[in-house]
C-alpha positions as CSV (number, residue, x, y, z in Angstrom):
1,M,52.2,-87.2,90.6
2,F,50.8,-89.2,87.5
3,G,52.8,-87.2,85.3
4,L,51.0,-83.6,86.1
5,D,54.1,-81.7,87.2
6,K,55.3,-82.4,83.6
7,L,52.2,-80.7,81.9
8,Q,52.5,-77.3,80.2
9,G,50.5,-75.0,78.1
10,K,46.8,-76.4,77.0
11,R,47.1,-79.7,78.9
12,L,48.0,-77.8,82.0
13,Y,45.3,-75.5,81.9
14,S,42.7,-78.0,80.9
15,V,43.6,-80.2,84.0
16,M,43.4,-77.2,86.2
17,S,39.7,-76.8,84.6
18,A,38.7,-80.2,85.3
19,A,40.1,-80.0,89.1
20,C,38.2,-76.8,89.7
21,G,35.3,-78.0,87.7
22,S,34.9,-81.2,89.8
23,A,35.1,-79.0,93.0
24,F,32.5,-76.4,91.8
25,M,30.1,-79.4,90.5
26,L,30.4,-80.5,94.2
27,Y,29.4,-77.2,95.5
28,G,26.4,-77.6,93.0
29,Y,25.5,-81.1,94.0
30,D,25.9,-80.4,97.9
31,A,23.2,-77.4,97.4
32,G,20.8,-79.8,95.8
33,V,21.2,-83.1,97.1
34,L,19.3,-82.5,100.3
35,G,16.3,-80.8,98.3
36,G,15.3,-84.4,97.0
37,I,15.2,-86.6,100.0
38,Q,14.5,-84.0,102.9
39,E,10.9,-84.6,102.9
40,T,10.7,-88.4,102.6
41,P,9.3,-90.3,105.5
42,Q,12.5,-92.6,105.4
43,F,14.8,-90.0,105.8
44,R,12.9,-88.1,108.6
45,A,12.2,-91.6,110.6
46,A,16.2,-92.0,110.4
47,I,16.6,-88.7,112.2
48,G,14.1,-89.1,114.6
49,N,11.0,-87.6,113.2
50,P,11.9,-84.0,114.1
51,Q,8.8,-82.1,114.6
52,G,8.4,-78.2,114.3
53,A,8.5,-75.7,111.3
54,F,11.8,-74.7,111.7
55,I,13.8,-78.1,111.8
56,I,14.1,-79.0,108.3
57,P,14.9,-75.4,107.3
58,V,17.8,-75.4,110.0
59,I,19.1,-78.7,108.5
60,A,19.3,-77.0,104.9
61,S,20.3,-73.6,105.8
62,I,23.1,-74.4,108.5
63,Y,25.2,-75.7,105.6
64,N,25.1,-72.1,103.9
65,L,25.7,-70.3,107.3
66,A,28.9,-72.7,107.9
67,A,29.9,-71.8,104.7
68,G,29.8,-68.1,105.0
69,I,31.5,-68.2,108.4
70,M,34.5,-70.3,106.7
71,A,34.6,-67.9,104.0
72,L,35.3,-65.3,106.2
73,C,38.1,-67.4,108.2
74,V,39.9,-67.7,104.5
75,I,40.9,-64.1,104.9
76,L,42.7,-65.2,108.0
77,F,44.7,-68.0,106.4
78,G,44.1,-67.8,102.5
79,M,47.4,-66.0,101.6
80,Q,49.2,-68.2,103.7
81,I,48.3,-71.5,102.4
82,G,47.6,-70.4,98.7
83,R,44.5,-70.8,96.3
84,K,45.4,-74.5,95.8
85,G,45.8,-75.0,99.5
86,T,42.5,-73.7,100.4
87,I,40.8,-75.7,97.6
88,Q,42.4,-78.9,99.0
89,L,41.5,-78.0,102.7
90,G,37.8,-77.6,101.4
91,N,38.0,-81.2,99.7
92,V,39.3,-82.8,103.0
93,F,36.2,-81.1,104.6
94,I,33.9,-82.3,102.1
95,V,34.8,-86.1,102.8
96,I,34.6,-85.8,106.3
97,G,31.2,-84.0,105.9
98,A,29.5,-86.5,103.4
99,V,30.9,-89.4,105.8
100,L,29.0,-87.9,108.7
101,Q,25.8,-87.1,106.5
102,A,25.3,-90.5,105.1
103,S,26.1,-92.2,108.4
104,T,23.4,-90.3,110.4
105,F,20.8,-91.6,112.6
106,S,19.9,-88.2,114.4
107,V,19.3,-84.4,113.9
108,G,22.6,-83.5,115.8
109,Q,24.7,-85.7,113.4
110,I,23.1,-84.5,110.0
111,I,23.7,-80.9,111.3
112,A,27.1,-81.8,112.2
113,G,27.7,-83.5,108.7
114,R,26.3,-80.1,107.0
115,I,28.1,-78.0,109.1
116,V,31.4,-79.8,108.1
117,A,30.3,-80.0,104.2
118,G,29.8,-76.3,104.4
119,M,33.2,-75.5,105.8
120,G,34.6,-77.4,103.0
121,I,32.4,-75.3,100.2
122,G,33.2,-72.2,101.7
123,C,36.9,-72.8,101.4
124,I,36.1,-74.1,97.5
125,A,33.9,-71.2,96.6
126,S,36.6,-68.6,98.4
127,A,39.4,-69.8,96.2
128,V,38.4,-71.3,93.1
129,P,37.4,-68.4,91.1
130,T,40.7,-66.6,92.2
131,Y,42.9,-69.6,91.3
132,M,41.1,-69.8,87.6
133,A,41.3,-65.9,87.0
134,E,44.7,-65.8,87.8
135,M,45.7,-68.9,85.9
136,S,44.0,-66.8,82.8
137,L,47.0,-65.2,81.1
138,Q,44.6,-63.1,78.8
139,A,41.7,-61.0,79.7
140,D,39.3,-62.7,77.6
141,Q,40.0,-66.1,79.0
142,R,38.6,-65.3,82.7
143,G,34.9,-64.8,81.9
144,P,34.2,-67.7,80.0
145,E,36.6,-70.1,82.2
146,V,34.8,-69.0,85.5
147,S,31.6,-68.9,83.7
148,Y,32.3,-72.7,82.7
149,Q,33.1,-73.5,86.5
150,L,29.5,-72.0,87.4
151,A,27.8,-74.0,84.5
152,L,29.4,-77.0,86.3
153,L,28.1,-75.7,89.4
154,I,24.7,-76.0,88.1
155,T,25.1,-79.2,86.5
156,G,25.9,-80.5,89.7
157,V,22.4,-79.1,91.2
158,A,20.6,-80.7,88.5
159,G,22.4,-83.9,88.7
160,A,21.7,-84.2,92.5
161,Y,18.0,-83.7,91.8
162,W,17.7,-86.7,89.3
163,I,20.2,-88.8,91.5
164,D,17.7,-88.1,94.3
165,F,14.7,-88.9,92.2
166,G,16.0,-92.3,91.2
167,F,16.8,-93.4,94.7
168,V,13.7,-92.0,96.0
169,Q,11.9,-94.3,93.9
170,G,13.1,-97.5,95.5
171,L,12.9,-96.1,99.2
172,D,10.0,-98.4,99.9
173,A,11.7,-101.5,99.4
174,H,15.3,-100.1,100.6
175,P,14.6,-97.5,103.1
176,W,18.5,-96.9,103.4
177,L,18.7,-95.7,99.7
178,W,18.6,-92.3,100.6
179,R,22.2,-92.6,102.4
180,I,23.8,-93.1,98.7
181,P,23.3,-89.7,97.3
182,L,24.7,-88.0,100.5
183,A,27.9,-90.3,100.3
184,M,28.6,-89.4,96.8
185,Q,29.6,-86.1,97.7
186,S,33.0,-87.4,98.6
187,C,33.5,-88.9,94.9
188,F,33.8,-85.1,93.5
189,A,36.2,-83.8,96.4
190,I,38.5,-87.2,95.9
191,F,38.7,-86.6,92.1
192,S,39.4,-82.6,92.5
193,A,42.2,-83.3,95.5
194,V,43.9,-86.1,93.5
195,L,44.1,-83.7,90.4
196,L,45.3,-80.5,92.5
197,F,47.8,-82.4,94.2
198,G,50.3,-82.4,91.4
199,L,49.2,-78.9,90.0
200,P,51.0,-75.7,91.0
201,D,49.4,-72.6,92.6
202,T,49.0,-69.2,90.9
203,P,52.0,-67.4,89.5
204,R,50.8,-64.2,91.3
205,W,50.5,-66.1,94.5
206,Y,53.9,-67.3,94.1
207,Y,55.1,-63.7,93.4
208,A,53.2,-62.1,96.4
209,R,54.8,-64.8,98.5
210,G,58.3,-63.7,97.4
211,R,58.7,-67.3,95.7
212,N,59.7,-65.9,92.1
213,D,61.6,-68.9,90.7
214,E,58.3,-71.0,91.2
215,G,56.3,-68.1,89.8
216,D,58.2,-68.0,86.9
217,H,58.4,-71.5,86.4
218,C,54.3,-71.5,86.6
219,L,54.2,-68.6,84.0
220,A,56.8,-70.6,81.6
221,R,54.5,-73.9,82.1
222,L,51.2,-71.8,81.4
223,F,52.7,-70.4,78.1
224,A,54.5,-73.5,77.1
225,L,57.7,-71.6,76.8
226,P,61.3,-71.1,78.5
227,V,61.4,-69.2,81.4
228,G,63.6,-66.7,79.6
229,H,61.5,-66.3,76.6
230,E,60.5,-62.4,76.3
231,T,56.8,-63.6,76.5
232,V,57.0,-64.8,79.9
233,Q,59.6,-62.1,81.1
234,A,56.9,-59.4,79.9
235,Q,54.2,-61.0,81.7
236,R,56.3,-61.2,84.9
237,D,57.3,-57.6,84.6
238,E,53.5,-56.6,84.5
239,V,52.4,-58.6,87.5
240,L,55.5,-57.4,89.3
241,G,54.9,-53.7,88.3
242,S,51.3,-53.9,89.5
243,M,52.3,-55.6,92.7
244,K,54.5,-52.6,93.4
245,E,52.0,-50.2,92.7
246,E,49.5,-51.8,95.2
247,A,52.3,-52.0,97.9
248,A,53.0,-48.4,97.7
249,D,49.1,-47.6,98.4
250,S,48.3,-50.2,100.8
251,E,50.5,-49.4,103.4
252,S,47.8,-46.8,104.6
253,F,45.0,-49.6,104.0
254,N,42.6,-50.3,107.0
255,W,39.2,-52.2,107.2
256,L,37.5,-48.7,108.1
257,L,37.9,-48.3,104.0
258,L,35.3,-50.8,103.4
259,F,32.8,-48.1,104.7
260,W,34.4,-45.0,103.7
261,D,37.3,-45.4,100.7
262,N,39.8,-42.4,100.2
263,S,42.4,-44.7,98.8
264,E,44.0,-43.9,95.4
265,L,43.3,-47.2,94.4
266,Q,39.9,-47.8,96.1
267,F,40.9,-50.9,97.8
268,G,37.8,-50.5,100.2
269,R,35.1,-49.9,97.4
270,R,36.7,-52.9,95.5
271,L,36.5,-55.2,98.6
272,R,33.0,-54.2,99.4
273,T,31.9,-54.6,95.9
274,S,33.1,-58.3,95.8
275,F,30.8,-59.0,99.0
276,L,27.6,-56.8,97.8
277,I,27.5,-58.1,94.1
278,N,27.5,-61.9,95.6
279,W,24.9,-60.8,98.5
280,A,22.8,-59.1,95.8
281,Q,22.8,-62.3,93.4
282,Q,21.4,-64.4,96.2
283,F,18.6,-62.0,97.1
284,L,17.2,-62.1,93.8
285,G,15.7,-65.3,95.1
286,I,17.5,-68.3,93.2
287,N,18.2,-70.7,96.1
288,M,14.5,-70.2,97.5
289,L,13.5,-72.1,93.9
290,V,16.6,-74.6,93.9
291,Y,16.1,-75.4,97.8
292,F,12.4,-75.8,97.9
293,S,11.6,-76.3,94.1
294,T,9.6,-79.6,95.0
295,Q,7.7,-77.9,97.8
296,I,6.9,-75.0,95.6
297,F,5.2,-77.3,93.1
298,T,3.7,-79.3,95.7
299,N,2.0,-75.9,96.8
300,L,0.6,-75.6,93.2
301,N,-1.4,-78.6,93.9
302,Y,1.0,-81.1,91.9
303,S,1.4,-84.7,93.1
304,P,4.8,-85.6,94.8
305,F,5.8,-87.9,91.8
306,I,4.7,-85.0,89.4
307,S,6.3,-82.1,91.6
308,G,9.7,-84.3,91.9
309,I,9.6,-84.6,87.9
310,L,9.0,-80.9,87.6
311,A,12.0,-79.9,90.0
312,G,14.2,-81.9,87.8
313,V,13.2,-80.5,84.9
314,L,13.4,-77.0,86.4
315,N,17.1,-77.7,87.4
316,T,18.0,-79.0,84.2
317,C,16.8,-76.1,82.3
318,F,19.0,-74.1,84.8
319,A,21.9,-76.3,83.9
320,L,21.4,-75.9,80.3
321,A,21.0,-72.3,80.4
322,S,24.1,-71.4,82.4
323,Y,26.4,-72.9,79.5
324,P,25.6,-70.0,76.8
325,P,27.3,-67.4,78.9
326,I,30.9,-69.1,78.5
327,Y,30.5,-67.6,74.9
328,F,28.7,-64.5,75.3
329,I,30.3,-63.1,78.6
330,E,33.2,-61.5,76.9
331,K,30.7,-60.0,74.1
332,V,28.0,-58.7,76.1
333,G,29.9,-57.6,79.2
334,R,29.5,-58.2,82.9
335,R,27.6,-54.6,83.4
336,A,25.2,-55.2,80.9
337,M,24.4,-59.1,81.6
338,M,23.8,-58.4,85.4
339,F,21.8,-55.1,84.8
340,W,19.3,-56.6,82.2
341,G,19.3,-60.1,83.6
342,A,18.0,-58.3,87.0
343,I,15.3,-56.7,85.3
344,A,14.1,-59.9,83.4
345,C,14.5,-61.8,86.5
346,G,12.1,-59.2,88.2
347,I,9.6,-59.3,85.7
348,C,9.3,-63.2,85.7
349,M,9.3,-63.2,89.7
350,L,6.1,-60.6,89.1
351,V,4.2,-62.9,86.8
352,Y,4.7,-65.8,89.3
353,V,4.0,-64.0,92.3
354,A,0.7,-62.4,90.5
355,L,-0.5,-66.0,89.4
356,T,0.0,-67.7,92.6
357,N,-2.1,-65.3,94.7
358,I,-5.2,-65.1,92.3
359,K,-8.2,-65.9,94.2
360,N,-9.3,-68.9,91.8
361,P,-6.2,-70.4,90.2
362,N,-6.9,-73.1,87.8
363,V,-4.8,-75.5,85.5
364,A,-3.7,-72.8,83.1
365,T,-2.5,-70.3,85.6
366,N,-0.6,-73.1,87.2
367,W,1.3,-74.2,84.3
368,T,1.7,-70.9,83.5
369,A,3.2,-69.9,86.7
370,V,5.5,-73.2,86.2
371,V,6.7,-71.8,83.0
372,F,7.9,-68.4,84.5
373,I,9.5,-70.1,87.2
374,I,11.6,-71.8,84.4
375,L,12.0,-68.8,82.7
376,Y,13.3,-67.1,85.9
377,E,16.1,-69.6,86.0
378,V,17.2,-69.6,82.4
379,V,17.7,-65.5,82.6
380,F,19.2,-65.8,86.1
381,A,21.8,-68.6,84.6
382,F,22.5,-66.0,81.6
383,G,22.8,-62.9,83.6
384,W,24.0,-63.5,87.2
385,L,25.1,-67.0,88.0
386,G,28.5,-66.7,86.7
387,T,29.0,-62.9,86.1
388,C,29.3,-62.0,89.8
389,W,31.6,-64.9,90.3
390,V,33.9,-63.2,87.6
391,Y,33.3,-59.9,88.6
392,G,34.3,-60.0,92.4
393,P,38.0,-61.4,92.1
394,E,38.9,-59.7,89.1
395,I,38.1,-56.3,90.7
396,A,40.3,-57.0,93.6
397,P,44.0,-56.0,94.0
398,L,46.3,-58.6,94.0
399,K,47.4,-58.3,97.6
400,Y,43.8,-58.7,98.7
401,R,42.5,-60.8,96.0
402,H,42.3,-63.8,98.7
403,V,39.9,-61.4,100.8
404,A,38.1,-60.3,98.0
405,G,37.4,-64.0,97.0
406,A,36.5,-64.8,100.8
407,M,34.3,-61.6,101.2
408,G,32.4,-62.8,97.7
409,A,31.8,-66.2,98.9
410,A,30.8,-64.8,102.5
411,G,28.4,-62.2,100.9
412,E,27.1,-65.5,98.8
413,W,26.4,-68.1,101.9
414,F,25.2,-65.7,104.5
415,S,22.9,-64.1,101.8
416,T,21.9,-67.7,100.9
417,W,21.4,-68.6,104.4
418,V,18.9,-65.6,105.1
419,M,17.0,-66.6,101.7
420,V,17.0,-70.4,102.6
421,F,16.0,-70.3,106.1
422,G,13.9,-67.1,106.1
423,G,12.4,-68.4,102.3
424,G,11.9,-71.7,103.6
425,T,10.2,-70.7,106.6
426,G,8.1,-68.2,104.8
427,I,6.8,-70.7,102.1
428,N,5.8,-72.9,105.0
429,A,3.9,-70.3,107.0
430,V,2.4,-67.9,103.9
431,G,3.1,-69.6,100.7
432,A,3.9,-67.9,97.3
433,P,3.5,-64.3,98.8
434,I,7.0,-64.9,100.4
435,F,8.3,-64.5,96.7
436,A,7.3,-60.6,96.8
437,W,10.7,-60.3,98.7
438,P,12.8,-61.3,95.8
439,L,10.9,-59.6,93.4
440,I,11.8,-56.2,95.0
441,C,15.3,-57.0,95.5
442,C,15.7,-57.8,91.5
443,F,15.0,-54.1,90.9
444,L,17.1,-53.0,93.7
445,A,20.0,-55.2,92.1
446,A,19.6,-53.8,88.7
447,A,19.7,-50.3,90.3
448,Y,23.0,-51.2,92.2
449,V,24.9,-52.5,89.1
450,W,23.9,-49.8,87.0
451,F,25.3,-46.8,89.4
452,L,27.9,-48.5,91.2
453,C,29.5,-51.5,89.0
454,P,31.8,-50.2,86.1
455,E,32.4,-52.7,83.1
456,T,35.6,-54.5,83.4
457,T,35.3,-56.7,80.2
458,G,38.3,-56.6,77.8
459,L,40.4,-55.5,80.6
460,T,43.6,-57.3,82.1
461,L,43.7,-57.8,86.1
462,E,46.6,-54.9,86.1
463,E,44.6,-52.7,83.6
464,I,41.5,-53.0,86.1
465,D,43.8,-50.9,88.7
466,V,43.5,-48.0,86.5
467,L,40.0,-48.3,86.1
468,F,39.3,-47.7,89.9
469,A,42.5,-45.6,90.6
470,R,41.8,-41.9,91.1
471,G,43.7,-38.6,91.2
472,D,47.7,-38.8,90.1
473,A,47.6,-42.5,90.8
474,K,45.5,-42.9,87.9
475,A,47.7,-41.0,85.4
476,R,51.1,-42.7,86.9
477,I,49.7,-46.5,86.7
478,A,47.9,-45.8,83.2
479,A,51.3,-44.8,81.7
480,N,53.3,-47.6,83.5
481,T,50.5,-50.3,82.5
482,T,50.6,-48.9,78.9
483,Q,54.4,-49.3,78.5
484,R,54.5,-52.6,80.0
485,R,51.4,-53.7,77.8
486,N,53.2,-52.6,74.7
487,S,56.3,-54.7,75.5
488,T,53.9,-57.8,76.2
489,T,51.9,-57.2,73.3
490,G,54.7,-57.2,70.9
491,S,56.1,-60.4,72.2
492,I,53.2,-62.2,72.7
493,T,52.3,-61.2,68.8
494,E,55.5,-62.5,67.7
495,H,54.9,-65.7,69.6
496,R,51.7,-66.3,68.1
497,R,53.2,-65.7,64.6
498,R,55.8,-68.3,65.5
499,A,53.1,-70.6,66.9
500,S,50.9,-70.4,63.6
501,A,53.9,-71.1,61.5
502,A,54.6,-74.3,63.4
503,G,51.4,-75.6,62.6
504,S,48.3,-77.1,64.5
505,M,50.3,-79.9,65.9
506,G,52.6,-77.5,67.4
507,E,56.5,-78.0,67.5
508,K,58.0,-81.2,68.9
509,G,59.3,-81.6,72.5
510,G,60.2,-79.4,75.4
511,M,58.7,-76.3,75.9
512,G,57.8,-75.3,72.4
513,H,54.5,-77.4,72.0
514,N,51.4,-75.3,70.7
515,E,49.5,-75.5,73.8
516,K,46.8,-73.5,75.9
517,G,49.7,-71.0,76.8
518,Q,49.9,-69.8,73.2
519,D,46.1,-69.8,72.8
520,M,45.8,-67.4,76.0
521,A,48.7,-65.5,75.0
């Protein structure tokens, strides 16, 4: 389609990144789009002016609950339809959900639309990190690529707030304008779906399904080399060798290992960590600020107009701060970024809670509180935004990587639901003191990372098996992996030498182009 089936190397990888980036930007847009319109009289009038403290928090948070449930459902069908198929299913749900929300005239319909959209995001959040991680052929590509996807996610959040802000200004003259930002969700999904239609699934998924010829062809396209080239064959042998080791240990796998893991490759611990690291991310309190930022600033006695501006500035700073990790995640490391990020977030939250609970607040204390909310989001973006989404899928064994992706997304969404529903209700009931909850969780998350999350930076997906292996399996897998890596390194080094000699424009024609596959090799 549109010639996408002929792309290879750098161009192929770039289109994959664009398709997944659009899906993740949609993820962020969906998270932020309701926040800017849910308090407007026109929106409330359209859905019947619902009364009660729980209605708006339910409308906002039901989306997260649906996403979490759908993420768990991906465990059941994700391996059958593949990473690409799961993302495409999510795009279909998003389009349907956008139509329901944009055309709503009742609480029931807006809730139904949020549920369907949430199901779509559950699919997308489960599959995109795994898709891009498995398409990365070199260890130092995974972190930057997934961090880039998460940066686009937060760009979507910021974009949603500014789009809302612009349309809200015209609501007095045109009370239906709030429907347009909700309808725009479908644009991201359609763009992503069109690109993905002409792209392959991941080589590792093809091999896991016994479709070896397709796996070989996909690897060859990523490397921009013939299927028979030694670099392609070495990478193929490494993946298949890792699958063989996992298959030997997974025969005895059962779900009780999630709670008490005595397996050689620690499958249970790795899947459990994929869930808990994303659960911990949300308990730092980020979505309490994202979903209710306008209300938080209103509670600091700013006007609705100023509160809207501050909410937009807050989320724009969040988006800008999400791009530096693309360049630093492989230098600083996953574990260090999460540990020190949690500590710094806790300090920012401590100052905010202290300033907003003094008896006689003034202009200076309020503006200082605003500064520390912004600083909190900047620190969170650097330390936690993309890091846990990289960490969960990459520590998972291949056979259960779709399970890890689904569990990570479920952890994200269930904890988001708890924080948005509980936090939104708490903000309405008690105000700023509710933020003592994420304050404590910041320091608990730091302890969890320090004691239970080993560093994975610089390791291939197959070498991470060695990191978690124990007993005789560790020595056996380490020896086999070293042998395969030596073979791969030699062929890749020769491939780079030839690519360098060919010049920056690459060799002409066929599978010899100097594209992304060579860079990733």
